[in-house]
N, C-alpha and C positions, 0 to 999 in steps of 0.2 A: 780542683779535684784533690782529695786527700791522697797522700803518698800511697797508702794501701790500695785505694781504688784505682789509681793509675797503674800500679804494679799488676793488679788483677786484670785490668783491661789489656795490658801488654801480654800477660800470660794467656788471655783468651785468644788474642790474635795468633800467638805462637802455637797454641793448641789446635786452632783451626787449620793452620798450615800443616801441622803434623797429621791431623785426621784426614784432610782432603788431599794433601800433597799439591795443592794448587797455589803456586806462587808465580806471579807475572813480573818479569824484569822488564823495565821500560827505561827509556832515556829520560833525563831530567826534564826536558821540555814537555814530554807526554805526562809525566808525573804532575807537573805544574798545571796542565790542563785538567787532569782529574781532580786536583785539589779545588779547582774552581767549581766543580759540580757537587761537592759535598758540603753540607751545612755542618758547622762545628766538627771538622774532622779530627780524629784521634791519630796522631802521628808519632811514631817511635823514631828517635833520632840518635845516632851514635857516630863517633869519629873513629876512623881507622887509619892505618898507615904508619910506617916507622919514620921514613925520611920525607915523605910528602903526605900531607893530610888528605883524606877523602872523607866525605860526609855521606852517611848512609841514612836512607829514609824508608820507612815502611808504613803503609796505611791500608785499610780495608775499604773496598767500594763494591757494592752489590754482590757480596759474598766471595769476592776474590781478594787476595792480598797482593798489593803492588809494592815493588821494591825498586829503588834507584840508588845510584852512587853518583856523587857530584864532586868535582875538584874544589868547589867553593861552596860556602853556605848558601842555601836556597832561601828566598823570601817565602815565609809561610803566612797563611791568612791570619788575621788578627783574632778570629774566633776559634782558632785551633786549640785543641788540648794536646800538649806536648809531653811525651814521656822521654826523658833522657836516659839512655841505656849505656852501659859500658861497651856493649858489643851487640851486634845483630848477627846471628848465625844463620846463614843461608845454605841449605844442603846442596851438594853436588855442584 
């Protein structure tokens, strides 16, 4: 996917969250289960943390946006489209 297309897709997920306010925070294990249900998932990935890294993941599934934070990088499906972001802002 071209950089512009990936950015547009990430923006679409962000706009969907703003419009609906629906963001589901799940544990990394649950996020991994959801990844197994989606064909060619689009996943936004960002690193956070000053002294210890955390890995943030965001994806859409059946109209909801799912977010998780992991202390280690998560294995992602080979057919994933990945958008690397500087930061994922999660309200509240």
